[in-house]
N, C-alpha and C positions, 0 to 999 in steps of 0.2 A: 188802408188806414183805417184806426177803428172810430164810427162815431159815436160822438157823448153818450149815445142809447147803447152802445154793446159795453160788456166787460173788458179787460184787459183778457184775464180770463179766457177762453170758450170751452173747455167744458169742466167748471170747477162743481167739485164735490168733498162732501163731508166723510170723513170716517169716525163711528164710535166703537170703536174697542172694547169689551165684557165690563162696560160698567156697573158694575153690578152690587149687590146690598153685601153679600157677604164679605166680599172686598176688604170694605171700608173700616174694619179695624187692625187687620196688615198691610196697607199699601203706606206706604210716605206717602203724606202729607196730599192722603185719597180728597178731603176735601176739596183743597187747591185746584186740583182737574176735574173736579164737577164745578167746578165755580166758570176755566177756562171753557169746557164743554159747555154750560148751560151759554156764555157770553158769545160762542162761535155757531150754539142753534138759531140763537137768538139774529144774528147776521145773516143765517143762513132764510131763516121764511122773512126775512126783508128784502133776498136779494131772490128767492125762489130761488133755493142752491137746492139742490136731490143729497141727501144727509142721507149715509147707508149705517146701518149698525149690527151689530152680532153682541153674542150670548156664550158665556160657553158651559157647556153642557147645564142650564139652567135647573134639569130637573133635583143637579144636585149641591149647584151653586148661585141660584137664583134668579128672581130677575133686576130688571135695570134701574137703578136709585132711582125715585120719585120725578129729583128736580130733572131730572133730563129725560124721563119716562113720558112727559108731559110734552116736550117740544115735539117727540119724533114724530115724520109726518106717518111712519109705518111701524110692521112690530118687526122689532128686533130676527135677525136669523139666527139660529143658533145654529152652535156647533161642537165638534170637538178636533178637529185642525184646530193650529195655532194661529194661522196666517188669517185672516180678516179674505182674501181671495178666496173665498169655493163662489161654486158655478154660482150657485143664486147671485153673489153680489160681484161675480164676475160680465155674466149676462148685462144685467141692470146699468152698467159702467159706458157710456159713448167714449171714442177711441180718445188717446192722447189726453183724458180727463187728469186735471189737472187736485189733486186728494192731498184735504189738509187733515192730519192724521194725531186722534185723540187716545188715552183710553190705557190700556196696564196690555201686559207688562210691558215696559220700554226692552228690556232684553229678547225675550221674548215672541209676542206676538204680533208687537209693537215693530221690530226687527225684520220678522220672518216676511209681515207686511206688506213692510215698505222693498220691501228687497223682490217680493213674487209680482208688484203692482209695477215697479221699475222694471222687469226682464218680463212684463205684457203690454210696453210701451206705456206706461201711461208718468205722470210726474209727481214720486211722494212728498209730501211737505209734513216731516216729521212737530208737531209741534212741540217746541221745547217748556214750553207751559204749560201742557197741556197731555204732558206724559208720565208715568212713573211704575215705582216699582215694591215689591214688601222688604228690597233690601235695598237700600239711598243708595252705596254706590255705587251698585250697577247701572243704575242711571244715566253719570256722569259717562259711567267704563260706555254702553250702548250710544247716546246721542257721539264720543269720539268716531266707536267705531263708522257710525251712519253718515257722519259728516265725511268721513274718507271713500264714501262709499258714489262710484258716479253715477251722476243720476236724481241723487235723491239729495234734499237742502232739507234743514235743522236752523228752525226763523221760528218769532215768534208768531202770536196767534193774529197779532195785533198789525204784525208783518204780512202776512198772510190778505189778510184786510181788506188792506191797502193796494195790496199789490193784486189783486183779483178783481177789487172795479177799477183803481187804476186813471183816472182822470175824476179832477175834483169837481169838473160841468157835468158828469151823470150828471143825469132828473134823480139817484136814486144816494147821492153822496150825503145826503139829510140823514139818511136811514142810518148808516155807517155810524158818522160823526155820534149819533144819539146811541147809538149803541157804545164805541169808545166814552164819553161822554158820563154815562149812567153808569159804568159799570169801571172807571179809573180810578178809584179808592181800589176795588180789590183789585184790579190788574196791579197794583203796586202793590200788592201784599204778597202778592202770588211768586212774580217776580222778583220780591225779598227771599222766596224757599223755592225753586223752582227757573233752570235744574240747578242741580245739589252744587254746579262744580261749574256755570257757566261760561260757554268760549263765543258766545253771540257778539 
């Protein structure tokens, strides 16, 4: 049985996929997924949760947006592959990691990353209020597909945060509540638009 100083998730991690400035004006509700990502990264700092970030061909598509880049513990891994599970990221993951996955695009990089993580023995949690695509309809279709995939969970950022901690008696519960309360109005606003066709 876990003690109150242990997290419910043995090896939590957060994946931030390709949140680059060049995508700001083409992704549906881009600012909303930035908001959710910032919330998760703030939570990660408070609980010392590893964060892994990628950029897609940054020489052409630019750097990570400043609001997210300022919270990253290390530089993003640049890639051409659609999946985030490139060798440098895979090597840094603890076995059986439970990974909150945010970023773009839902039907391409997010889907392929979730599938690769599952196949590598990890537990991907696709954060429905933290992923999007250029075309709004692609988001709902991708989430529907991922819900049907064994070993992949579609959930919300707040649900993952609480499940990761697992116990209100945990010494870090106050840090969780602080993040939740400080982001409450933003979270409500994001959930009014993401996911576009929620079945959560």
